[in-house]
C-alpha positions in Angstrom: 38.3 2.6 1.0 40.7 0.0 2.4 40.5 -3.7 1.5 39.8 -4.5 5.2 36.8 -2.1 5.3 35.5 -3.4 2.0 35.5 -6.9 3.4 33.7 -5.8 6.5 31.0 -4.1 4.3 30.5 -7.2 2.2 30.2 -9.3 5.4 27.7 -6.9 6.8 25.7 -7.0 3.6 25.5 -10.8 3.7 24.5 -10.9 7.4 21.9 -8.2 6.9 20.4 -10.0 3.9 19.8 -13.0 6.1 18.7 -11.1 9.2 16.2 -8.8 7.3 14.0 -11.8 6.4 14.6 -14.0 9.4 11.6 -12.9 11.5 9.3 -13.5 8.5 10.3 -17.0 7.5 7.9 -18.7 10.1 4.9 -17.1 8.3 5.9 -17.7 4.7 3.4 -20.5 4.3 0.5 -18.5 5.7 -2.7 -18.3 3.6 -3.7 -15.1 1.7 -5.5 -12.7 4.1 -7.4 -9.4 3.9 -6.8 -7.5 0.7 -4.9 -10.4 -0.8 -8.3 -11.9 -1.8 -9.5 -8.9 -3.8 -6.2 -7.7 -5.1 -4.6 -11.0 -6.0 -6.6 -14.2 -5.7 -9.9 -12.9 -7.1 -8.6 -10.1 -9.4 -9.6 -10.9 -13.0 -7.3 -8.3 -14.4 -4.3 -10.5 -13.5 -5.6 -13.1 -15.9 -7.0 -10.9 -18.7 -5.7 -10.8 -22.2 -3.6 -7.7 -22.9 -2.8 -7.2 -19.2 1.0 -6.9 -19.8 0.7 -4.2 -22.5 -1.9 -2.3 -20.5 0.4 -2.0 -17.6 3.6 -1.4 -19.5 1.9 1.3 -21.6 0.3 2.9 -18.6 -3.2 2.5 -20.1 -4.6 1.4 -16.8 -3.8 4.4 -14.7 -7.1 6.1 -15.3 -9.3 3.0 -15.3 -11.1 3.0 -11.9 -12.3 -0.6 -12.5 -8.8 -2.0 -12.2 -7.6 -2.7 -8.7 -4.3 -0.7 -8.2 -4.7 0.8 -11.6 -2.9 3.9 -10.6 0.0 1.8 -9.3 1.5 0.2 -12.5 4.7 -0.9 -10.7 2.7 -2.8 -8.2 0.6 -4.4 -10.9 3.7 -5.3 -12.9 5.1 -7.1 -9.8 1.8 -8.9 -9.4 1.8 -10.0 -13.0 5.3 -11.4 -12.6 4.3 -13.2 -9.4 1.2 -14.6 -11.1 3.3 -15.9 -14.0 5.9 -17.5 -11.8 4.0 -18.6 -8.7 0.4 -18.7 -9.8 -1.6 -18.4 -6.5 1.0 -19.9 -4.2 1.3 -17.5 -1.2 4.8 -18.6 -0.5 6.0 -17.2 -3.8 4.2 -13.9 -3.4 5.6 -13.4 0.1 9.1 -14.2 -1.2 8.8 -11.3 -3.5 7.9 -9.0 -0.6 10.8 -10.4 1.4 13.1 -9.7 -1.5 12.0 -6.1 -1.8 12.3 -5.6 1.9 15.8 -7.2 2.0 17.0 -5.0 -0.9 15.6 -1.9 0.8 17.5 -2.9 4.0 20.8 -3.3 2.1 20.3 0.0 0.2 19.8 1.9 3.5 23.0 0.4 4.8 24.9 1.3 1.7 23.5 4.8 1.6 24.8 5.5 5.1 28.2 4.0 4.3 28.3 6.0 1.0 27.5 9.3 2.7 29.8 8.7 5.6 32.7 7.8 3.3 32.4 11.2 1.6 31.4 13.4 4.6 33.4 11.8 7.4 36.0 9.5 5.8 38.0 9.4 9.2 34.9 7.8 10.8 33.9 4.6 8.9 30.8 4.2 11.1 30.0 0.7 9.8 28.3 -0.1 13.1 26.0 2.9 12.8 25.0 1.9 9.3 24.5 -1.7 10.3 22.3 -0.9 13.3 20.2 1.6 11.3 19.5 -1.0 8.6 18.7 -3.7 11.2 16.3 -1.4 13.1 14.6 -0.8 9.8 14.4 -4.4 8.9 13.0 -5.6 12.2 10.7 -2.8 13.2 7.3 -4.5 13.9 5.4 -1.7 12.3 6.6 -3.1 8.9 5.0 -6.5 9.4 1.8 -5.5 7.4 3.7 -4.2 4.4 6.3 -6.9 4.4 4.2 -10.0 5.2 1.0 -9.2 3.2 1.6 -9.2 -0.6 -1.3 -6.9 -1.3 0.4 -4.2 0.8 3.8 -4.1 -1.0 3.2 -0.7 -2.6 4.7 1.3 0.3 7.7 -1.1 0.3 8.3 -0.4 -3.3 8.1 3.4 -2.6 10.9 2.9 0.0 12.9 0.8 -2.4 12.7 3.2 -5.3 13.2 6.2 -3.0 16.5 4.7 -1.8 17.5 3.9 -5.4 16.8 7.5 -6.3 19.0 8.8 -3.5 21.9 6.5 -4.6 21.5 7.8 -8.2 21.4 11.4 -7.1 24.5 11.0 -4.9 26.4 9.7 -7.9 26.2 13.3 -9.4 29.3 15.1 -8.3 30.7 18.6 -8.7 33.6 18.4 -11.2 32.6 15.0 -12.6 32.2 14.5 -16.3 28.9 15.5 -17.9 28.4 11.9 -19.1 28.9 10.5 -15.6 26.5 13.0 -14.0 24.0 12.5 -16.8 23.9 8.8 -16.3 23.4 9.2 -12.5 20.7 11.8 -13.1 18.9 9.4 -15.4 19.3 6.7 -12.7 17.6 9.0 -10.2 14.8 10.0 -12.6 14.0 6.3 -13.4 14.0 5.4 -9.7 11.7 8.4 -8.9 9.4 7.3 -11.7 9.3 3.9 -10.2 8.4 5.3 -6.8 5.6 7.4 -8.3 4.3 4.4 -10.3 4.3 2.3 -7.1 2.0 4.5 -5.1 0.8 8.1 -4.9 3.1 8.7 -1.9 6.1 8.3 -4.2 5.7 12.0 -5.0 8.1 12.6 -2.0 11.1 11.1 -3.9 12.3 14.4 -5.3 12.0 16.0 -1.9 14.1 13.1 -0.3 16.9 13.9 -2.7 16.6 17.7 -2.0 16.6 17.1 1.8 19.7 14.9 1.5 21.6 17.7 -0.3 20.4 20.2 2.3 21.7 18.0 5.2 25.0 17.1 3.5 26.5 20.0 1.6 29.6 18.0 0.7 27.5 15.7 -1.4 26.1 18.4 -3.6 26.9 18.5 -7.3 26.7 21.8 -9.3 23.6 23.9 -8.7 22.5 23.3 -12.3 22.7 19.5 -11.8 20.8 19.7 -8.5 18.0 21.8 -10.1 17.9 19.4 -13.0 17.5 16.3 -10.9 14.9 17.7 -8.6 12.9 19.5 -11.3 13.1 16.3 -13.4 11.5 14.4 -10.5 8.8 17.0 -10.0 8.1 16.9 -13.7 7.5 13.2 -13.5 5.0 13.9 -10.7 3.2 16.5 -12.9 3.2 14.1 -15.9 1.7 11.3 -13.8 -1.0 13.6 -12.4 -2.0 14.7 -15.9 -2.0 11.1 -17.1 -4.3 10.0 -14.2 -6.6 13.0 -14.9 -7.4 11.9 -18.5 -10.7 10.3 -19.2 -10.5 6.7 -20.2 -10.9 5.6 -23.9 -14.7 5.0 -23.3 -15.1 8.5 -22.1 -15.7 7.7 -18.4 -14.5 10.1 -15.8 -11.2 9.1 -14.2 -11.3 7.6 -10.7 -11.3 9.9 -7.7 -8.0 10.8 -6.0 -8.3 8.9 -2.7 -11.4 10.3 -0.8 -11.6 13.4 -2.9 -14.7 13.2 -5.1 -15.6 9.8 -3.9 -18.8 8.9 -1.9 -18.0 9.0 1.8 -17.1 5.6 3.1 -17.7 6.4 6.8 -14.0 6.2 7.5 -12.2 9.0 5.6 -11.7 12.4 7.3 -14.0 15.1 5.9 -12.8 18.6 5.4 -11.9 20.5 7.6 -11.6 17.7 10.1 -8.8 16.2 8.1 -6.7 19.3 8.8 -7.7 19.3 12.5 -6.7 15.6 12.8 -3.4 15.9 11.0 -1.3 16.7 14.1 -2.9 13.9 16.1 -2.0 11.5 13.3 1.6 12.6 13.5 1.7 11.8 17.2 -0.1 8.5 16.6 2.6 7.4 14.1 5.3 8.5 16.5 3.7 6.5 19.3 3.8 3.4 17.1 7.4 4.0 16.2 8.4 4.4 19.8 6.2 1.7 21.3 4.9 -0.7 18.6 2.3 -2.3 20.9 -0.5 -2.9 20.1 -0.3 -3.2 16.3 -3.8 -3.1 14.7 -4.6 -3.9 11.1 -7.6 -1.7 11.1 -7.3 1.5 13.2 -10.5 3.5 13.7 -9.6 7.2 13.8 -12.0 9.6 15.5 -11.7 13.0 13.7 -10.6 16.0 15.7 -13.5 18.4 15.4 -12.2 21.5 17.0 -9.0 23.5 17.2 -9.4 23.8 21.0 -9.2 20.1 21.8 -6.2 18.7 23.6 -5.6 16.3 20.7 -5.2 19.2 18.3 -3.1 21.3 20.7 -0.9 18.5 21.9 -0.4 17.0 18.4 0.4 20.4 17.0 3.0 21.0 19.7 4.6 17.6 19.0 4.6 18.3 15.3 6.2 21.8 15.6 8.8 20.5 18.0 9.7 17.7 15.6 10.1 20.1 12.7 12.1 22.5 14.9 14.4 19.7 16.2 15.0 18.4 12.7 16.1 21.8 11.4 18.1 22.7 14.5 19.9 19.4 14.4 21.1 20.1 10.8 22.1 23.7 11.7 24.0 22.5 14.8 25.9 19.7 13.2 23.8 16.8 14.3 23.2 16.1 10.7 22.1 12.5 10.9 19.4 13.3 13.4 18.2 16.1 11.2 18.3 13.9 8.1 16.4 11.1 9.9 13.7 13.4 11.2 13.3 14.9 7.7 12.8 11.5 6.2 10.3 10.7 8.9 8.4 13.9 8.1 8.5 13.3 4.4 7.2 9.8 4.9 4.3 11.2 6.9 3.4 14.0 4.5 1.5 11.9 1.9 -0.4 10.0 4.5 -1.1 13.0 6.8 -4.6 13.3 5.3 -3.9 16.8 4.0 -5.3 15.0 0.9 -8.0 12.9 2.7 -7.3 9.2 2.4 -10.0 6.5 2.1 -8.3 4.7 5.0 -7.0 7.5 7.3 -4.2 5.6 9.1 -2.5 2.3 8.7 0.8 0.7 9.7 1.4 -0.4 6.1 2.0 3.3 5.3 5.1 3.5 7.4 8.2 2.2 5.6 9.7 5.6 5.0 8.8 6.8 8.5 10.5 3.7 9.9 13.5 4.4 7.8 13.9 7.9 9.2 13.2 6.7 12.8 15.8 4.0 12.4 18.5 6.5 11.4 17.8 8.7 14.3 17.8 5.9 16.9 20.9 4.3 15.4 22.8 7.5 15.5 21.9 8.0 19.1 22.9 4.5 20.1 25.8 3.8 17.7 26.8 6.8 15.6 27.1 9.2 18.6 29.2 6.7 20.5 31.9 6.8 17.8 32.1 10.5 18.0 31.9 10.9 21.8 34.1 8.0 22.8 33.9 4.3 23.7 30.5 2.6 23.8 28.9 2.6 27.2 27.3 -0.4 28.7 24.1 1.5 29.0 23.8 2.2 25.2 24.7 -1.4 24.5 22.0 -2.7 26.8 19.4 -0.3 25.3 20.3 -1.4 21.8 20.1 -5.1 22.7 16.7 -4.6 24.4 15.3 -2.7 21.4 16.5 -5.2 18.8 15.3 -8.2 20.8 12.0 -6.5 21.5 11.5 -5.7 17.8 12.3 -9.3 16.9 10.0 -10.8 19.4 7.1 -8.4 18.8 7.4 -8.7 15.0 7.6 -12.6 15.1 4.5 -12.8 17.3 2.7 -10.2 15.1 3.4 -12.3 12.0 1.6 -15.3 13.5 -1.6 -13.2 13.8 -1.7 -13.2 10.0 -1.8 -16.9 9.6 -5.5 -16.8 8.4 -8.3 -14.3 8.2 -10.1 -15.5 11.4 -7.0 -15.1 13.5 -6.2 -11.7 12.1 -9.7 -10.3 12.7 -10.2 -11.9 16.1 -7.1 -10.1 17.2 -8.2 -6.9 15.6 -11.5 -7.0 17.5 -9.7 -7.6 20.7 -7.6 -4.4 20.3 -10.1 -2.3 18.3 -13.7 -3.4 19.0 -15.0 -0.4 17.0 -13.7 -1.8 13.7 -16.7 -2.4 11.3 -14.3 -4.0 8.9 -13.2 -6.6 11.5 -16.8 -7.5 12.3 -17.5 -7.9 8.5 -14.6 -10.3 8.0 -15.6 -12.3 11.1 -19.1 -12.5 9.6 -17.7 -13.9 6.4 -15.7 -16.4 8.4 -18.8 -17.5 10.3 -20.7 -17.7 7.0 -18.1 -20.0 5.5 -18.3 -22.3 8.6 -22.1 -22.4 8.3 -22.6 -20.6 11.6 -25.3 -18.3 10.1 -26.8 -16.8 13.3 -23.3 -15.6 14.3 -22.6 -14.3 10.8 -25.9 -12.3 10.9 -24.8 -10.8 14.3 -21.4 -9.8 13.1 -22.8 -8.2 9.9 -25.5 -6.3 11.9 -22.9 -5.0 14.3 -20.7 -3.9 11.4 -23.5 -2.0 9.8 -24.3 -0.2 13.1 -20.6 0.8 13.5 -20.4 2.1 10.0 -23.6 2.4 8.0 -21.6 3.7 5.0 -19.6 0.5 4.7 -21.8 -1.5 2.3 -19.9 -4.8 2.6 -21.7 -6.0 5.8 -25.1 -4.9 4.4 -24.6 -6.7 1.2 -23.4 -9.9 2.9 -26.3 -9.7 5.3 -28.6 -9.5 2.2 -26.8 -12.5 0.7 -27.6 -14.5 3.8 -31.3 -13.7 3.6 -31.2 -14.7 -0.1 -29.8 -18.1 0.8 -32.5 -18.5 3.4 -35.1 -17.8 0.6 -36.1 -14.4 1.9 -35.5 -12.8 -1.5 -37.7 -9.7 -1.0 -36.0 -8.8 2.2 -32.6 -9.3 0.5 -33.8 -7.0 -2.3 -34.8 -4.3 0.1 -31.4 -4.4 1.8 -29.5 -4.3 -1.6 -31.6 -1.3 -2.8 -30.8 0.4 0.5 -27.1 -0.2 -0.2 -27.3 1.3 -3.7 -29.1 4.3 -2.3 -26.2 4.9 0.0 -23.4 4.4 -2.6 -24.8 4.3 -6.2 -21.4 3.5 -7.7 -20.7 0.4 -5.7 -20.7 -2.4 -8.2 -21.1 -5.3 -5.8 -24.4 -4.0 -4.6 -25.7 -3.9 -8.2 -24.4 -7.3 -8.9 -26.0 -9.0 -5.9 -29.3 -7.1 -6.7 -29.2 -8.5 -10.2 -28.8 -12.0 -8.9 -31.7 -11.5 -6.4 -33.9 -10.3 -9.2 -32.9 -13.2 -11.4 -33.8 -15.7 -8.7 -37.2 -14.0 -8.5 -37.7 -14.6 -12.2 -37.6 -10.8 -13.0 -35.2 -11.3 -15.9 -35.7 -7.9 -17.6 -34.9 -6.0 -14.4 -32.0 -8.3 -13.7 -30.5 -7.6 -17.2 -30.8 -3.8 -16.6 -29.0 -4.1 -13.2 -26.3 -6.4 -14.3 -25.6 -4.0 -17.2 -25.1 -1.3 -14.6 -22.7 -3.6 -12.8 -20.6 -4.0 -15.9 -20.7 -0.2 -16.5 -19.2 0.3 -13.1 -16.9 -2.7 -13.2 -16.1 -3.9 -16.8 -13.8 -6.6 -15.3 -16.5 -8.3 -13.3 -16.3 -11.9 -14.8 -19.4 -13.3 -13.1 -21.5 -10.4 -14.2 -20.3 -10.8 -17.7 -21.2 -14.5 -17.6 -24.7 -13.7 -16.2 -25.4 -11.2 -18.9 -24.5 -13.7 -21.6 -27.1 -16.0 -20.1 -29.7 -13.2 -19.9 -29.0 -12.2 -23.5 -29.5 -15.8 -24.7 -32.7 -16.1 -22.8 -34.0 -13.2 -24.9 -32.6 -14.6 -28.1 -30.2 -11.6 -28.5 -27.3 -13.7 -29.7 -25.2 -10.8 -31.1 -25.1 -9.0 -27.8 -24.3 -12.3 -26.1 -21.5 -12.9 -28.6 -20.0 -9.5 -27.9 -20.0 -10.2 -24.2 -18.5 -13.7 -24.7 -15.6 -12.1 -26.7 -15.1 -9.6 -23.9 -15.2 -12.4 -21.4 -12.4 -14.2 -23.3 -10.2 -11.1 -22.9 -10.7 -11.3 -19.2 -10.3 -15.1 -18.8 -8.6 -16.3 -22.0 -8.0 -19.8 -20.6 -11.5 -20.4 -19.4 -13.0 -23.4 -21.3 -16.5 -22.3 -20.6 -15.9 -18.9 -22.1 -14.4 -20.5 -25.2 -17.3 -22.9 -25.5 -19.8 -20.1 -25.1 -18.1 -18.0 -27.8 -18.1 -20.9 -30.3 -21.8 -21.7 -29.6 -22.8 -18.1 -30.0 -20.7 -17.6 -33.1 -22.6 -20.4 -34.7 -26.0 -19.1 -33.6 -25.2 -15.6 -35.1 -24.1 -17.2 -38.4 -27.3 -19.1 -38.6 
């Protein structure tokens, strides 16, 4: 590579690093929203004693009580953020921006690296730059980049790109030591993808597809088999690890919607298979025209093979697969590669394995990456092969980039707080029970109780299997003194989903307010069985044990509480008091 080309690449990297985060800077100071509350701000595991060792040793992967327990790489990033930034949203978002910026640069370098070996006579710096910028600015990524609790898919994209770089370092004729080091690099990166989210299982297939598309990049057959099988072995090892019962003998958490109580949203078999082609078209539509963007999409299942949604979606899916393969066979390799990456990004979220949340924009980083490569090749890469750039292609590219920037910037402002986000969601998706629930919570915080009741009631009608509105509705009745009515609603919630810990917890509080302490103790114990990290339930049971004079049981709970919140002065004082009572 010439010195001049190296300088251009370095300059492009610096510019891309700035441009990748530019649309997001205006929202850096936004408050936590949506899942940030449960996964970050109110997650007791992030303060518990032994949290670092539990994550680093993978002890948490089969503990269903830990939020993101099966995603140790995500939890590790959360622990670092908590240690550095505490609960400052600016810091947490900065981490997301850093991950996104690194992924953007790695995509640029990947294209440069492949082109340098496959077509050294065509540097194609412009193609690589445009692809990276299209990826960085696509509005579909706003959810995953701007919301810290949605960074899992960003990490999968980052580690997937790192794995590709590691695998491309393996070369035919290179020394065994060099190839071994690059293979180890690829394995570590694939492990990082798998530990970030279940969709990371596609990492070995990304490497295999890259070698299919670019034969000149292939190392020896033995090395290719070693790298890919090593990645698949990591997948198998992680599945086995997740399937183990936890140390207390409890069953491992369910895999997405499989084995879990139906939440009213997931796609039941066989409708998940019937809906799969329509989901492919829906994601393509978002990639092609990212308006409107909706944080909570309600997916109506396709219930028959004869519907136009199944037939049309299947046709689009088959044409996409055929175009990808034909493009590789006919020499349009970058188009084939991009379509393949898009398909691989879709595969884990296709609902072949039913997801608890069937569709979301935050699932799309890998899909956006593949789409960006295809569009960039059509607008930039093809131009270098066919001749000078035409004014038409330049205009189209300018319109696309400006449109992405404007739509993305406006989208980010919708995340400034929960009320803004869910008001916009209801405007675009009035069938969203989740949006009605969050609006009810917002009205409740403002003391607008009649409006809160209305929102909760509407949410329950839209999705009777979503217990959150029912529970919050019951809490409102409890605050109004109608404890018996609140109790009936909470028992109804438990009948629908017996393993939902918040329903048990609120029922325990309702019973306690009625003076039925023995029943409250029984229910709060069930809450802790379902969720051992529930700090408030642990505190409540300590009080209930003390009321019965059972100080040893209370001391045991106080010691457990200190493991969850080691810096809580109330927990320390309770433990000291109970220790003295037990000694006496």
